[in-house]
N, C-alpha and C positions, 0 to 999 in steps of 0.2 A: 626639529623633529622633519622626518621625510616625508615629502607630499605623497598620498595614494597616487596609485595610477590604475587605470584599466586596461586588462587585454582582452580580447574576445578570440577566442578559438573555434575556427569552424569547421573542423576535423577532427572526430572523436580521437582518432590514431597520434595527434600531437601531444596528446595530453599524458601517453607513456612517461615523458620527460619531468612529470610533475606528479607522478605517483607516490613517491614518496614522502611530499610533502603534502600532498592531499591528504593521506592516512595520517600523517601526523595533525595538523587541523583538524579532520576528524575525531581524533583522542580528545584533542583540546577541547573542543567543544562539548562535549560530556552531553552529546544528546542519549536518550534513553530508548533507542531503536537502533539495528543494525543495519538501515539501508542507506546512509550515507557513504561508504566506504568506496574507495574506488574500485574494488572489485564487482561491486552491484552494479554501478552504473557500466562497468566494461560489458557486463552480460546484457543490460538494459540496451544499452545505443548499437551494439552488434546485432541484436534481436529486433529491434522496433524503429530506429531511426533512419530515415532515407538519407541517401548519399545528400551531401550537399546542404542537410537541415540543420548539424548539429550548430548548436551556438554555447559554448562554454565561456561565462563570462568570471574572468579573476580580479579582486582586487590585490594589489601587489603595495607592501611597503618597503620598498627597496628590492630586496631579494628574496623577501619573506612575502607568502601567501597571506593575506588577511580573510578573505572572504570568496566562498565560490558557490556560482548558479548555474549547474548543468540544464542545459533548455535546449528546446527547437524551436524552429520558426515555421511557418506556416500559414496559407492564406485559405480563408474560411467565408463560409456564408452565415452570418447571423441576424435574424428577423429581417432578411432581404438584404442585407448587405454584406458586399465582397470586402473582406478587411484581413492585414497582416497580425497575424498572434504569433506572440512568443510563449510557448507553455514550458513548463520546467518538466523535464526528462522523466513522465510518470503517466501511467494508464492503472488499467484496474488488477495489474500486476505488481502493481507498487504501493504496500501498505500506507506508506507516510512519508512525507518531505518535507525538507528543510532548507532555507539556504544556508550552507555551511560557515560558519565561523565561529570565533570564541564566545560564550555566554554573556560577556561583558561588551564584546565591540558593536555597539549599536552604530557607530561611525561609518563601519565596513560595510555593514548589512545595509546601511541606508545608502550608500553609494553604488552597492551593487544594485539594486532598483531602480535608482537613478540613471545608471548605466544603459539602461535597458532602451529607455524612451531618447537618450542622448547621444550615446554611441555606436549602436547598430548599423548596418547601413541600410536595412530596410527603416522603412518610417511604421512605427509598432503603434498598432492602435488600440490594441488591447493585451493585457499581460496575464495569464491562467494562472494561479497556484492550487496545487490540487493536493486535499488530504493534510491540510497544515493542523496540526493538534492544537484546540485551546490553549492559550498561554502559555503556549511556548514563546519563543524569541521573536522567531519569523511571525509569529500570530500577533503579538505585541507590537512590532515595529509596522506591520501593515498595518493594524487599527487606529494605532497610535498617532502615526508619524504626520506631519505636515507634508504632503509630496505635491510639490508644487504643479509638475505636468499632470498628474493623475488624481481620478475620483476612485475612491474605493466602492466596490460594491459586493455583498457576500453573496455568491450565485446558488449555493446548496451547503444544507449542513449535515452532517452526518453522524450518526451513533454506531461505533463498534460495540459488539458485546466481548467481555471476558469474564474470568473469575478467579478468585482468590484462593491460593493453594497453600499459604503460608504453615499452615496446622498440618497437612500431608493430607493425603487421599482418603483415607478412612475417615478423618472428621468430616474433610468436604462431601463424601457422598453420604454421610450419615445426615449431614445438614440438608439434604436434597427431599423432596416431598416420596411419598410413600408410593405414589404412581411411578415417579421416576426411578425406584428404586426397585419396583416391580418390573417395570418393561425391560429394566435392563437383566434383570435374572432371566425373565421370560425368553429374551433375544439370546443370553446365551445359552441357555438348556435348549433353544429350538435350532440353535446350530452345532452343540454337542451331537445331538441327534443323528446328523446328517455325517458326523465324521471326526476325527481328531482335531480339535480347533488349537491352533498355536497362533502364536504372537513373535512376529521377528523384527529386529531394529537395527539399524546400519547407520554409521555415523561419520567412518574417515573416507577421506577422499576416495583409497583404493575401492574401499566395498562399495560405494555410491556408484561409482564407475562402471562396475561388476553387474549391478543390479538394472542396470538400464533397458537392456532387451527385455527384462523380466517385467519391468514397470511399463513398458511402450505396450506391451501384448495385455495388461489389465487394464491400462488407461481406455485402449479402443473399444473397451465393452464397455465402459460407463456413459451415461447421458452428457456428461460435461463433454466427452468427445465429440459425439454426435450433434451438439449445437455449437463446436468451433471453440469452446473454452477449456478443451483439456489441455494435458500437459504436451503432447505431441499432437494435439488438432492442426496444426496448421504449421510453417517454415519458422515462422517467426517465434512462437511458443517452443518448439522444439529448441530452437538456438538459444534462446533465454532459459530455459529450464536445464538443459544439457550445461549450462554454463553456471547455473546455481550449484549443480551436483559435481562439477569440476574445479573451476576457477574460485567460484565464492566460498566453498565447503575448505578449501586452504586457509583463508584467514579466518571464517566465521563457523559456528558449529551447526553445520546445518544435519537436519535428523530426516530419516525415514524409516515408515514401520510400515510391515506387511499384516494383515491377518489372514490365515490359512485355515481352510478346512479341508481335511485329508492332504491331500498334495496339491491342492487347487490356492492361488491366489485369488482372495475374493475381496480385498480391500485394501487401500494404503491410504496413507496419511503424510505429507510433507510439511515440515517445520521446520524452523531456528530458533536456538539457544543464545540469549543475549544477557550476560550475568544470572541472574536468579528467574529472568522472564523469558517463557516460550513464546513463539508466535506458530501459530497454526494455520498455514498459509493455504492450502490446498489439499483437498481429498477425494475418493473417486472408491467405486465400487462396482461389482458386477451384479447386475440388475435381477441376475437368476437367483441369487440368495437375497433378494430383499426383505424376505417375510424374517429374517435371521436380523435385521439391521445392522449390517455388517458396518457401515459407517461410526454408526456410535460405539460399537464393540472397538472397534481398531482406535476411536479417539481416548475409549476410557481406559483402554493397556498403554496407550502413549503416555495418557497422563500421568498414570500409576507409575510408569517408568521414570519421567522425566522426574517426578517430585521426588524420585528416590535420588537424582542426584543434585536437588537440592533447589529444584525450580519453585517460587513460588507464586507465580501469577501467571495465568496462559490469555493470551489474546487470541481470539476468535476469528478476527479476520474481518473482512469491511463487509460481505454479505449477511445482510440480518434473513434470518429464518423462524420458524417456528419451533425447531429442535432447539437452535441455539439460547432462544429464552430460557429453555427449560435448565440451561445449564448457568447463565451468567449471573453472576453476584456483584458486577461493576459496569460501567459504561463509560469509554473513553470517547471523546467529542471531537468532531472535527471539522473546517470550514476548507469549503473551496472557493477562493476568492478570484473577483474578477478585477484589473484594475485598468481603469479607460483612461485612454490619453485623452484630454481636452484639448480645445485649442485645436482642433483639426475636422476637417468637416465629416470625418466618417465613424470619426471619436465623438463628436456631439452627435452624430444621428445615432450610433449605436445607444448613448446614454439616453436620448429622447423615446427611442422604443421601450430601454426598462420603465421609464417613469412612468409612460403611459401604460405598459402591461399591469404595473403594480397599480397605477389607479385604478383601470377597468377590474382589477382581481378586488381592490376594495370595496368596487360598487355591487360588485357579485355577491361579496359577502354578506353588505348591509342588505340586500334585498333577500336572501337567504334569510338571515336572522328574522326580518320581518315579516317574512311568510312563515317562519316557524311559530312566532309569537302570536300570530293570526290564528293558524290550527291550536295550538295549546289553549289560548283563552276560548 
């Protein structure tokens, strides 16, 4: 048997030589999401990775790729301590992450985690894993493995709403509350009173490229743009989303929907279809038409459309909201992990700070429980 070897690429542009192997391994991984293919990271690194920060860890078996961990390095201050961090290549625009490997290849995945501590030129004190789905292979390895150099800590847990569409839109819509259905019909009626209500859908790379100027114009009116989280709010987001609409859409089915009233674009929804599941990543609307609930309308019409294409499940993305709660019938659970390097001064200092913080929270909770008990009695 060929011994596994570790390579570390420090420039994203070097990965062009392994593009085909990357996507072949992505297919072998049988992941249930479309965010581990080469083209997604090609968009992400060009948008969000600073020059010199890329660290892509490859595990090889001879010439064969066995595992890939796309990451970045940075220096940050946590709990007053300046530390070196290795993070998966992800942020708020990345719905899910995994270390890429075959579903039964625990050896390669384990070595990939170990390599961060042992093989990188930087002395890494902390590894951060973002949005790892509960019970995935990555999740199980991180939680169950004995990692001699690392201490496991679940920094945060996230629940992402979604809904089942296996019986079609009509069945789903009728399963919603009377209030939900009334508000939808009321919004539709208000919108129609202001002009001809239309829904437009685009999915081919050429179509998506042609609508970018139109999308920019509408996005500039949204509250997301004003707060800096719109599709084109800054150079980084613009690079990323233009990449999704061009490079990424050639290999994954990217979808864009517009809601129009008269001749005006009043709302958009950006999504991705992978198999029988659709991921609704981003929406926005012109606040001038907020009384029509255009965000709800464009999502409703897009749901009806993708249902006709055979989509059976919708993922509504990371951002929890009261509106999403009305739609959800299921929840996906994700964990954000910290793997702290022990036997280093800064790693031990960070771990001590975390343990102290947990202890203080526990004391606070006990005091609050006692106070509530005294008041109730």
